[in-house]
ZAMARTOR-205961 format. One line per field, with one value per residue (C-alpha): x, y, z. Coordinates in Angstrom, 3 decimals, padded with zeros to 6 digits. Example, Ala and Ser with C-alpha at 12.3 -4.5 7.8 and 13.67 -1.06 7.14 Angstrom:
# residues 2
X <- c(012.300:013.670)
Y <- c(-004.500:-001.060)
Z <- c(007.800:007.140)
# end
This chain:
# residues 806
X <- c(022.349:023.919:024.021:025.450:027.252:025.226:025.598:025.734:023.993:019.979:018.551:019.573:022.069:020.740:020.994:020.170:022.060:023.734:020.970:020.049:020.188:017.746:017.056:015.016:017.495:018.341:021.841:021.873:025.223:026.385:028.265:026.051:023.048:024.665:025.143:021.783:020.755:022.745:021.063:018.078:018.968:021.502:022.107:023.979:022.946:023.242:019.638:017.790:014.665:011.400:009.558:008.023:006.357:003.979:001.338:001.226:-002.374:-001.652:000.119:-001.856:-001.555:002.144:000.533:-002.237:000.950:002.758:-000.644:-000.928:002.507:002.400:-000.786:000.342:004.122:002.442:000.394:003.339:006.378:007.715:007.710:011.069:011.487:011.793:015.482:016.549:015.558:017.926:017.708:015.730:013.297:012.923:013.347:009.820:007.891:008.290:007.307:004.333:003.596:003.168:001.366:-001.435:-001.310:-003.102:-006.486:-009.490:-010.934:-009.990:-009.426:-007.429:-004.797:-005.072:-004.097:-001.253:-000.069:-000.118:002.298:004.687:004.563:005.791:008.746:009.858:009.365:012.120:009.961:010.529:009.216:012.275:014.698:016.383:017.580:016.744:020.187:018.987:015.732:017.065:019.310:016.602:015.206:017.606:017.724:013.925:013.711:016.363:014.749:011.310:012.571:014.266:011.317:009.388:007.256:007.542:006.142:003.426:002.650:002.724:-000.321:-002.017:-001.741:-002.949:-006.324:-006.848:-006.015:-008.794:-011.577:-014.283:-016.485:-014.180:-013.749:-017.456:-017.767:-015.465:-017.111:-020.132:-018.974:-019.094:-016.198:-013.418:-010.829:-007.626:-010.213:-011.118:-007.856:-006.187:-005.602:-003.735:-001.541:-000.391:000.528:002.186:004.273:005.954:006.907:007.956:010.253:011.637:012.260:014.098:016.006:017.402:018.349:020.872:023.935:025.737:029.778:028.959:026.610:027.487:028.201:024.712:022.896:024.584:023.575:020.238:019.708:021.412:018.831:015.844:016.915:016.973:013.514:012.023:012.774:011.710:008.382:007.983:004.765:002.143:004.075:005.095:007.430:006.753:006.293:004.053:001.384:002.150:001.628:-001.887:-002.784:-001.802:-003.896:-006.665:-007.023:-006.857:-009.900:-012.246:-012.893:-010.641:-010.342:-009.637:-006.297:-003.457:-001.634:001.075:002.490:001.830:004.331:006.692:007.223:006.791:009.792:011.899:011.442:012.569:015.535:016.382:016.055:017.454:020.081:020.663:022.612:026.408:024.421:023.736:026.932:028.926:026.536:027.141:031.000:030.817:028.633:030.771:033.559:031.716:030.789:034.291:033.646:036.112:035.384:033.265:034.757:034.261:032.025:028.812:028.370:031.602:031.308:028.059:029.219:032.530:029.956:029.233:026.158:026.394:025.901:027.261:027.974:026.223:027.522:027.603:025.099:022.792:023.520:022.773:019.594:018.765:019.063:017.178:014.221:014.299:014.038:011.405:009.311:009.780:009.382:012.664:015.820:018.840:020.422:024.101:025.364:028.685:028.755:028.644:025.249:023.637:024.388:023.260:019.988:019.770:018.563:021.360:019.058:016.263:015.341:015.761:012.957:009.827:007.371:004.783:007.392:006.827:004.096:001.632:003.495:006.641:004.747:005.567:009.460:010.263:008.607:011.044:014.233:016.243:019.713:021.424:023.669:026.860:027.641:026.115:028.769:031.193:029.429:029.502:032.578:035.482:037.722:041.025:041.492:039.000:039.806:043.330:045.179:045.202:041.109:041.035:043.019:039.909:037.759:038.712:039.683:037.963:034.823:033.475:032.438:034.657:032.817:031.375:030.633:028.481:029.131:026.256:028.030:030.822:029.093:027.538:030.358:031.996:028.883:028.965:032.760:032.622:030.285:031.736:035.151:034.801:030.977:029.738:029.358:030.060:027.309:028.171:032.088:033.783:037.485:038.025:039.340:040.582:040.525:039.938:042.103:044.547:042.444:039.411:042.058:042.745:039.180:038.057:041.132:039.891:036.168:037.378:039.698:035.946:033.648:031.052:029.752:026.965:025.653:022.121:023.709:024.877:022.007:019.768:022.176:021.904:018.049:018.374:020.446:017.879:014.868:017.089:018.302:015.349:016.878:020.822:020.444:020.853:019.161:019.300:021.040:018.779:020.142:017.361:017.953:015.922:015.081:014.448:011.954:010.519:009.824:008.144:005.958:004.811:004.877:001.192:-000.212:002.882:000.605:-002.191:000.644:002.427:-001.323:-002.406:000.860:000.720:-003.032:-001.897:001.324:-001.357:-003.490:-000.705:000.966:000.964:-000.503:-003.623:-006.944:-009.909:-012.114:-014.629:-013.421:-010.265:-009.164:-008.726:-005.228:-005.863:-007.814:-004.764:-004.359:-007.852:-009.286:-012.744:-013.568:-012.717:-010.631:-012.388:-009.679:-007.819:-004.520:-005.904:-007.055:-003.356:-002.004:-004.276:-003.016:000.456:000.342:-001.870:000.679:003.574:001.691:001.434:004.598:005.994:003.763:005.367:008.746:007.861:006.600:009.303:011.944:010.095:009.877:013.257:014.403:012.752:013.772:017.404:017.480:015.307:017.453:020.473:019.158:017.612:017.220:013.752:012.462:013.264:011.676:008.217:007.999:009.013:006.795:003.868:004.689:004.344:001.283:-000.423:000.864:003.848:005.799:003.059:002.191:006.069:006.037:002.569:004.378:007.304:004.804:004.962:006.804:009.558:011.534:008.530:007.756:011.492:011.112:007.966:007.673:005.164:006.469:006.549:009.889:009.226:006.077:008.784:009.133:011.076:011.267:008.125:008.308:011.469:011.219:008.450:006.880:006.727:003.342:002.596:000.825:-000.256:002.940:005.154:003.440:003.406:007.262:008.183:011.637:014.603:015.716:016.403:014.648:013.057:015.048:011.894:010.753:014.218:014.494:011.617:012.286:015.766:014.293:011.414:013.416:015.647:012.998:012.048:015.788:015.259:012.038:013.053:016.746:017.558:013.729:013.309:009.116:009.198:011.822:008.884:006.300:008.640:008.877:005.027:004.278:006.368:008.549:011.624:010.471:009.021:012.284:014.601:012.181:013.717:017.296:016.584:017.459:021.137:021.775:024.137:022.855:018.944:020.632:022.485:019.346:017.289:020.229:019.915:016.673:017.061:020.497:017.959:015.592:017.402:017.891:013.964:013.796:014.642:017.415:015.937:015.160:019.215:020.134:018.001:018.916:023.103:023.573:021.487:023.530:026.659:025.748:024.938:028.179:029.883:028.285:026.348:028.386:029.412:028.594:031.188:029.794:026.730:025.343:022.526:023.139:023.086:020.188:021.698:021.885:019.756:017.809:016.245:014.332:010.831:010.531:007.436:007.264:004.797:006.199:009.445:007.472:005.484:008.832:010.118:006.881:007.193:010.744:009.469:006.575:009.059:011.244:008.369:006.913:010.494:011.430:008.368:005.091:005.842:002.479:002.663:006.279:006.231:005.064:007.244:010.190:009.346:011.584:009.967:010.574:011.265:012.372:009.426:009.875:009.794:006.661:005.107:006.009:003.926:000.692:-001.860:-005.182:-008.038:-011.768:-014.027:-016.697:-014.251:-012.689:-016.825:-017.101:-013.726:-014.592:-017.123:-014.073:-011.904:-014.587:-015.000:-011.685:-009.643:-011.287:-013.467:-010.844:-009.026:-005.517:-002.921:-000.087:001.793:001.480:002.027:005.641:006.596)
Y <- c(-013.871:-011.524:-013.352:-011.102:-013.181:-015.081:-015.178:-017.649:-016.006:-016.987:-014.469:-011.302:-012.110:-012.982:-010.166:-011.808:-012.362:-015.393:-017.301:-017.145:-013.780:-012.573:-009.509:-006.558:-004.019:-005.176:-005.207:-004.814:-005.179:-001.669:-002.285:-005.218:-002.694:000.192:-001.388:-002.598:000.586:001.666:-000.779:000.449:003.921:002.639:000.922:-002.189:-004.923:-007.249:-006.419:-006.606:-009.248:-007.529:-009.710:-006.861:-005.986:-009.169:-009.684:-013.288:-013.042:-012.753:-015.824:-017.803:-015.499:-016.463:-019.431:-017.325:-015.405:-018.037:-019.779:-016.612:-016.218:-019.833:-019.522:-015.960:-018.099:-021.354:-019.670:-017.974:-019.994:-023.709:-026.065:-024.727:-023.183:-019.163:-019.826:-021.702:-018.866:-016.511:-012.794:-012.309:-014.576:-013.170:-009.608:-010.578:-012.008:-008.701:-006.620:-009.267:-008.779:-004.896:-004.794:-006.934:-003.939:-001.841:-003.870:-002.687:-005.517:-005.058:-009.204:-009.546:-006.776:-008.060:-011.127:-009.830:-007.506:-010.832:-012.419:-009.041:-010.057:-013.176:-012.307:-009.403:-012.327:-014.291:-016.879:-018.890:-022.202:-022.759:-022.122:-024.147:-021.611:-017.982:-016.854:-017.921:-016.085:-012.897:-013.214:-014.179:-011.025:-008.795:-009.633:-009.501:-006.445:-004.576:-006.369:-005.389:-001.476:-001.904:-002.322:000.446:-001.148:001.001:004.121:002.240:000.646:004.396:005.462:002.442:003.443:006.786:005.078:003.126:006.308:008.148:004.979:006.743:003.690:001.592:004.384:004.918:001.546:000.891:003.871:001.747:-001.295:-002.157:-003.887:-003.333:-007.026:-007.917:-008.089:-004.690:-003.815:-006.617:-004.116:-001.675:-004.115:-006.186:-002.927:-001.358:-004.480:-005.000:-001.023:-001.370:-004.562:-002.496:000.836:-001.472:-004.026:-001.132:000.860:-001.592:-001.119:-004.360:-004.686:-007.453:-005.200:-004.360:-000.628:-000.725:-001.795:001.216:003.646:002.295:002.656:006.183:007.141:005.995:007.435:010.831:009.959:008.855:012.277:014.489:015.718:013.636:011.398:013.485:016.228:015.596:013.230:009.831:010.989:013.962:011.232:008.685:011.393:012.061:008.699:009.042:012.264:010.937:007.728:009.745:011.923:008.807:009.219:005.813:003.466:000.540:001.543:-000.616:001.980:000.093:-001.065:002.762:004.194:001.447:002.513:006.432:005.829:003.449:006.235:009.248:007.038:006.419:009.361:011.893:009.378:007.840:008.663:008.476:010.166:013.149:013.113:013.049:016.210:018.322:017.939:019.621:021.891:023.400:023.038:025.103:027.707:027.196:026.582:024.339:020.419:018.359:017.774:014.157:011.442:010.764:007.759:006.134:007.633:006.172:002.781:002.852:003.641:001.313:001.358:002.868:001.415:003.327:002.172:002.229:003.553:001.504:003.213:002.518:-001.575:-001.549:000.555:-001.775:-004.935:-003.570:-002.771:-006.652:-007.470:-005.757:-006.552:-010.090:-010.569:-012.592:-011.447:-010.349:-012.929:-012.430:-011.922:-010.378:-007.023:-007.643:-009.451:-006.786:-004.553:-006.492:-006.257:-002.498:-000.727:001.518:003.921:003.523:006.571:007.142:009.831:008.970:006.425:009.550:010.957:008.251:006.932:004.437:001.777:001.918:000.351:-002.940:-002.058:-004.459:-007.588:-007.048:-007.645:-010.564:-012.001:-009.965:-011.788:-012.466:-009.886:-006.962:-007.694:-007.044:-004.240:-002.375:-003.866:-005.568:-007.727:-007.261:-011.003:-011.367:-008.602:-007.874:-004.475:-005.290:-005.207:-002.252:-000.340:-000.400:001.857:005.656:007.076:010.747:012.023:010.789:013.949:017.038:019.824:022.902:026.705:029.106:032.391:033.250:031.950:033.832:037.074:036.199:035.208:038.803:040.389:038.968:039.416:043.171:044.289:042.514:044.142:047.165:048.254:048.622:046.284:046.335:044.859:041.811:042.755:039.311:040.597:043.606:042.349:045.880:046.049:042.254:040.474:037.860:034.952:036.333:036.321:032.530:031.680:033.608:031.942:028.424:029.261:030.516:027.363:025.363:027.396:025.771:027.863:025.448:025.609:026.602:029.604:030.812:030.155:031.972:034.994:034.783:035.099:037.777:039.710:038.984:040.204:043.230:044.074:042.613:045.153:044.741:041.153:039.686:036.244:033.453:030.296:027.309:023.987:022.044:018.838:016.168:017.439:021.113:019.604:017.376:020.280:022.438:019.347:018.875:022.634:023.482:020.685:019.981:020.711:018.051:015.572:015.701:015.523:012.274:010.814:011.403:010.286:007.106:006.800:007.338:004.473:002.153:002.870:-000.060:002.358:003.784:002.490:001.595:004.456:005.008:008.154:006.640:005.546:001.850:000.883:-002.930:-003.218:-004.869:-007.347:-008.671:-011.650:-012.008:-014.465:-013.994:-017.115:-020.091:-021.732:-021.048:-021.157:-019.206:-016.499:-016.333:-016.157:-013.355:-011.581:-011.808:-009.930:-007.616:-006.626:-006.850:-004.935:-001.717:-001.777:-001.832:000.845:002.818:001.987:003.290:006.660:007.077:006.846:009.008:011.832:011.298:011.475:014.577:016.068:015.775:016.390:019.584:021.058:020.127:021.933:025.023:025.661:027.272:024.116:021.757:024.436:024.746:020.937:020.883:023.515:021.659:018.569:020.398:022.362:018.135:017.515:015.215:015.515:014.447:012.078:010.634:010.598:008.519:005.836:005.670:005.967:001.463:-000.837:-000.290:-003.490:-005.711:-003.311:-003.925:-007.992:-008.382:-011.608:-010.907:-012.409:-015.979:-016.341:-019.574:-017.653:-014.661:-014.107:-016.052:-018.725:-019.860:-020.169:-021.900:-024.637:-026.992:-025.313:-027.137:-027.460:-024.529:-024.953:-022.708:-023.630:-022.780:-019.392:-018.510:-019.007:-017.250:-016.624:-017.189:-013.664:-011.805:-008.764:-007.238:-005.067:-003.468:-001.997:-000.814:000.882:002.868:003.579:005.400:007.400:008.545:009.949:011.284:013.096:014.525:015.555:017.922:019.222:020.381:021.376:025.016:025.866:026.648:026.587:023.340:021.905:023.422:021.084:017.789:019.526:020.201:016.383:014.943:013.378:012.648:009.544:007.995:008.991:007.397:004.128:003.766:003.689:000.688:-000.682:-000.939:000.389:003.217:004.826:004.895:005.957:008.829:010.016:009.447:011.456:014.324:014.787:014.713:016.746:019.865:020.016:018.905:022.925:022.747:019.796:021.710:020.708:017.934:016.146:016.576:015.473:012.295:011.208:011.790:008.769:009.884:012.795:011.166:009.570:012.403:013.781:010.716:010.365:013.395:016.398:019.288:022.772:025.166:027.716:025.590:025.560:022.520:020.888:024.071:025.944:029.604:029.754:033.111:030.349:028.913:031.602:032.179:033.695:034.530:031.152:031.826:034.910:032.534:030.183:033.686:035.079:031.554:031.230:034.805:034.182:030.753:032.567:035.362:032.239:030.749:033.607:035.027:031.596:029.852:032.336:034.369:035.812:037.589:039.869:043.537:044.893:048.198:045.499:044.353:045.727:048.540:048.896:052.315:052.105:054.086:051.766:048.546:050.088:051.436:047.946:045.757:044.255:044.886:043.040:045.204:043.741:043.045:045.427:048.176:047.748:048.174:051.101:052.575:055.618:056.751:056.380:058.529:061.149:061.531:060.926:062.864:064.769:066.475:067.278:070.746:070.248:072.754:072.167:075.053:073.500:070.081:071.366:072.982)
Z <- c(-036.408:-033.957:-030.390:-027.286:-024.729:-022.505:-018.850:-016.276:-013.467:-013.825:-011.505:-009.573:-006.997:-003.780:-000.974:001.619:005.101:006.701:008.269:012.175:012.693:014.475:017.123:017.669:015.440:012.345:010.659:006.705:004.994:003.661:000.422:-001.021:-000.667:-002.196:-004.738:-005.450:-004.997:-007.687:-009.789:-009.185:-010.226:-012.519:-015.814:-014.769:-016.714:-013.187:-012.704:-015.619:-014.873:-013.673:-011.495:-009.857:-013.204:-013.363:-010.548:-009.245:-010.883:-014.280:-014.026:-016.228:-019.158:-019.435:-021.387:-023.549:-024.729:-026.200:-027.851:-029.414:-030.630:-032.084:-033.324:-035.617:-036.015:-037.685:-039.914:-042.046:-040.713:-041.275:-038.351:-037.376:-033.844:-033.428:-032.173:-035.185:-038.018:-039.433:-038.598:-042.105:-041.142:-037.708:-039.036:-041.798:-039.073:-036.655:-039.456:-039.844:-036.245:-036.714:-039.622:-037.264:-034.670:-037.160:-038.075:-036.525:-034.949:-031.281:-030.380:-033.264:-032.150:-028.614:-029.798:-032.217:-029.115:-027.054:-029.662:-029.809:-025.502:-025.604:-027.977:-025.757:-022.847:-024.366:-026.156:-022.998:-023.973:-026.262:-023.388:-020.477:-018.254:-017.059:-018.556:-022.153:-021.411:-020.883:-023.946:-026.337:-024.418:-025.398:-028.938:-029.497:-028.009:-029.922:-033.426:-032.287:-031.574:-034.810:-037.093:-035.242:-032.438:-029.734:-031.528:-032.763:-029.355:-028.274:-030.275:-029.447:-025.780:-026.466:-028.459:-025.536:-022.601:-024.808:-025.061:-023.626:-023.835:-022.042:-018.963:-018.772:-018.416:-015.568:-013.626:-013.821:-012.627:-009.115:-008.845:-011.232:-011.866:-013.818:-017.165:-017.061:-018.057:-020.363:-023.554:-021.234:-019.658:-022.360:-024.095:-020.833:-019.866:-023.565:-022.734:-020.116:-020.953:-023.697:-022.035:-018.934:-021.535:-023.528:-020.754:-019.419:-020.653:-021.937:-022.739:-025.372:-027.574:-030.779:-032.087:-033.698:-030.711:-028.920:-031.559:-031.494:-027.955:-027.364:-030.392:-028.249:-025.099:-027.078:-028.633:-025.639:-023.718:-026.685:-027.285:-030.531:-028.842:-029.567:-028.745:-025.708:-023.799:-023.047:-019.397:-019.912:-021.251:-018.333:-015.722:-017.523:-017.165:-013.373:-012.788:-014.529:-012.720:-009.371:-010.628:-010.880:-014.749:-015.357:-012.306:-014.604:-015.540:-014.213:-012.175:-010.944:-014.369:-015.274:-012.382:-013.108:-016.722:-015.735:-013.462:-015.577:-018.424:-016.267:-015.110:-018.881:-020.258:-017.081:-015.942:-012.558:-009.740:-011.778:-014.440:-011.713:-010.305:-013.410:-014.320:-011.427:-011.994:-015.252:-014.534:-011.460:-014.228:-016.380:-013.561:-012.603:-009.334:-007.238:-007.445:-005.213:-001.782:-002.059:-003.916:-001.695:-003.363:-002.451:001.249:001.900:000.462:003.313:006.258:009.053:010.739:013.680:017.028:020.181:023.343:026.633:029.278:032.634:034.316:031.262:031.589:035.329:034.924:032.307:034.325:036.547:034.650:033.052:036.594:037.509:034.566:034.714:038.176:038.972:040.348:038.580:036.576:036.694:032.876:031.646:030.425:026.580:027.192:029.036:026.431:023.807:025.772:025.517:022.253:021.935:020.202:023.001:024.466:028.629:028.776:029.980:027.818:027.495:024.798:022.504:020.301:021.040:018.918:021.155:023.881:022.002:021.779:024.966:023.094:020.264:022.799:021.897:021.797:018.879:016.351:016.391:013.515:015.565:018.848:015.970:014.676:018.617:020.373:018.047:019.901:019.348:018.387:016.296:014.018:012.985:012.340:008.587:008.597:010.896:007.996:005.623:007.838:007.457:011.149:011.298:010.327:006.803:005.462:004.951:006.608:004.649:005.450:003.248:002.237:004.314:007.692:007.101:006.672:010.418:011.746:010.864:011.582:014.928:015.838:014.270:016.536:019.890:019.302:016.943:017.327:013.990:010.660:007.195:005.407:003.133:003.504:004.036:003.248:005.770:009.092:010.452:014.252:014.592:016.808:015.620:016.219:014.504:011.385:011.655:012.156:008.600:006.934:008.391:007.505:003.944:003.114:003.857:001.784:-000.817:-003.659:-004.923:-008.016:-006.698:-005.354:-009.293:-010.609:-007.651:-007.949:-012.087:-011.786:-009.467:-012.118:-015.104:-012.869:-011.725:-015.800:-017.825:-020.748:-020.371:-019.038:-022.046:-023.460:-021.201:-022.588:-021.503:-022.539:-024.116:-022.253:-020.980:-018.050:-019.304:-021.749:-018.830:-016.769:-019.731:-020.355:-016.970:-015.745:-016.708:-014.474:-012.044:-008.784:-010.263:-010.782:-007.370:-005.848:-007.531:-006.857:-003.067:-003.521:-004.869:-002.318:000.617:-000.813:-000.909:002.518:005.359:007.741:005.749:006.691:004.350:003.582:001.415:-000.364:-001.022:-004.347:-005.870:-006.458:-006.749:-009.910:-011.985:-008.917:-008.364:-010.403:-011.757:-009.354:-005.998:-004.185:-002.428:-000.805:002.121:-000.065:-003.079:-000.607:000.813:-002.326:-002.889:000.191:-000.621:-003.935:-002.879:-000.273:-002.312:-004.988:-002.460:-001.826:-005.742:-006.268:-002.867:-004.550:-007.797:-006.440:-004.241:-007.057:-009.250:-006.376:-005.865:-008.747:-010.407:-007.280:-008.244:-011.300:-011.300:-008.538:-010.169:-013.478:-012.068:-008.177:-008.727:-010.792:-007.434:-005.532:-007.705:-007.449:-003.789:-002.682:-004.251:-002.557:000.510:-000.202:-000.176:002.793:001.861:005.033:007.498:005.050:004.919:008.869:008.984:006.734:009.477:012.098:012.361:013.288:010.651:011.423:010.711:007.582:006.088:007.014:005.588:003.124:000.397:-002.104:-003.454:-005.186:-007.542:-008.898:-010.156:-013.782:-015.732:-012.523:-013.178:-016.975:-017.112:-014.193:-012.786:-010.349:-006.647:-004.909:-003.206:000.327:003.077:005.206:002.353:001.876:005.415:005.809:002.789:001.321:002.724:002.240:005.880:004.680:001.998:-000.774:-001.920:001.147:002.271:-000.850:-000.840:003.300:001.988:-000.931:001.248:003.924:001.041:000.197:003.193:003.722:000.277:001.398:004.553:004.067:004.955:005.062:008.874:008.277:006.948:009.853:012.045:010.653:011.435:015.293:015.595:014.064:017.122:014.143:016.465:018.416:014.996:013.338:016.304:016.049:011.931:013.741:014.512:011.216:011.122:007.899:007.435:004.368:006.054:009.472:007.719:005.975:009.616:011.953:009.314:009.702:013.668:013.326:011.550:014.423:017.179:018.241:018.268:020.733:023.821:025.954:028.067:024.920:023.816:027.395:027.237:023.291:023.654:022.300:019.103:019.530:019.251:016.187:014.231:015.066:013.768:010.897:009.390:007.712:009.966:009.095:010.970:013.304:013.145:017.160:015.678:019.459:021.554:019.975:020.033:016.673:015.251:012.903:016.109:017.090:015.525:012.842:010.204:008.514:006.360:004.998:004.152:002.254:000.276:-000.583:-002.163:-004.024:-005.603:-006.709:-008.065:-009.817:-011.628:-012.875:-014.396:-015.867:-017.030:-018.742:-019.923:-020.044:-023.211:-022.836:-019.115:-020.275:-019.737:-022.908:-022.156:-022.649:-026.051:-028.933:-030.856:-034.489:-035.094:-039.205:-041.032:-043.876:-042.131:-040.336:-043.297:-045.294:-042.817:-044.131:-042.133:-042.521:-042.234:-041.210:-044.274:-042.663:-042.640:-045.830:-047.156:-045.293:-046.201:-047.576:-045.144:-042.305:-044.899:-045.155:-041.716:-039.710:-042.849:-045.195:-042.548:-040.231:-040.478:-040.069:-038.775:-041.174:-039.373:-035.902:-037.195:-038.846:-035.732)
# end
């Protein structure tokens, strides 16, 4: 029997900060977090365990799965353990379990499904460590995939989704619990663990396993299951749940399987970067100026120093608030009491949540001092060399920017313009020549611009443009699958995101997302109530994490595949109020959300099935784990910020929505989280709306303006900080969205809707022999009355042959 190399790590690495770190602003180590971010959106083996799949309420089912497996195992196999059998015996038993999935009796089928789930969980009763559990998980999953288990699971899942009796029973129930979704949860657990485990690349895998992995990846993204990719079927479950026809669906597991299926079939951020490089080479475009992932990894969290007047003013405010005399202290301590991103503008511009910011102030930790004012003694020159000097991003210039610059220069010095001509510089002074040369050196042509230009050509010349060569990749297949119902899918995802957001209040008309976490019997003790409360909050956080990852992955892949696919999805997100929803999500105490401790590490799988569990107390639940922040919530916040950036980039109507919804104070509070990646996307959102916020806002927020200058990419001749740009003037924003929508509809109609094609542009057969040789099926009544038709239409009508020949 082949055994992959066993690993010494027993769980995912602990992403925690040193003990003793406190303060009202949170400093997070950027390199470690970028590695963790890559694990979530990549194929690294270091993060294979999936404790978030199970709710704590499902804990007793681990032993039930073991019992079902052992009953089946003892019936057909001797008293040996599973780990003592050879490959042939393993395969024979896996085939027997697969046959058991085809029985008619539901109870028998569920029992076999639980036995398979126990195999997928690594037959943990025979393992002594978490590493051993992961080893047997991987072996058993490849074994089950090899005998065809996944296809049988998809068929069973389709049958459960179409089970009208279960749906009608759940609709009539006043309260839905964990027991209503047992069959679905077992199937989704097996499928999720199979997808996640096979997705992970391990250098120790054999060539057979690597081939199996590529084959499974292709099948998962192809319309082999019910003539549609597996992701389309899961999207259908989401919409059915939101419509109220299937309230018992375990939505957290559906969303997590959907996320991992999209990630596996389409690829993560590294694959996206490789596809982008390959497409630019095919289009003969210059290479990318830098690798964005590496640039963000090397960034440090911004913490600009305060001026002397700010320090004195802060001390006076503290003295008045505490009704004490001013306490003498050095400048460093005074600076640490000052939030560097705290605006000096009046309180009226802030939301109500900012009123309590002063209560959060405390003495920051030593690491923050090093981040802000590094003493020369503590940081030798050899350490500072690692951080590059200057701006982190290479500047970019669009062709449109060069055209605007030349147009304004010609109008100023010559008095006329030449339209889109960017080469003629006759009559312009030499400094203008040098400026144009500099702009062209930094000109960046995106793949989206080439795609838009090609689409315009196809629309202008439908006959001579030729056939479009569409690469049938996984992204294209997924878009074709979700295109007919994409608006409904986006609305459903945003509905669930709204219900899971911590700022949402319970309403009678909101959907119930807790169907797969609430037990049949409600808790009766304080400890049980606290445990359920942690479980419910954790459940909501995981849903937010999954939805944010799904939306971000789809937006990035669609934009790279074709920009109008991205625009179609983005526009429906905007129409479904995604922008105010994300702003509502951030309109909370973001530090409290990121440092929330809604997890009980001793109950996480596989720790809970390998180790002896300690006795839980109310004090231990209240204290939480030792991590200083919750990676899950930080991951969700970064994803939502990136989605907001993608929706508003180069869209002035949507940027005005940020201004109208007063997003500036909400985003400024998010800067308190001193993590470079999160700060970068917050600063990008502030940059695009700075020109609309007025001179007084810019004057009162110079520290934020400085951070934007240091961290965000610059566009040469972009007046983002002054508001003198033409784009800052009020335009007809509704016309902008309507024009974009018309372009999207023309693209979808041309490429995907064969029925809507113009009949004038269809090819015509002019060959007499082929036309007369075609077989035409005539209706029966015409054949019966053919003689009458011949007499009436042919024989009785005179024909002037002379005129016909002329």
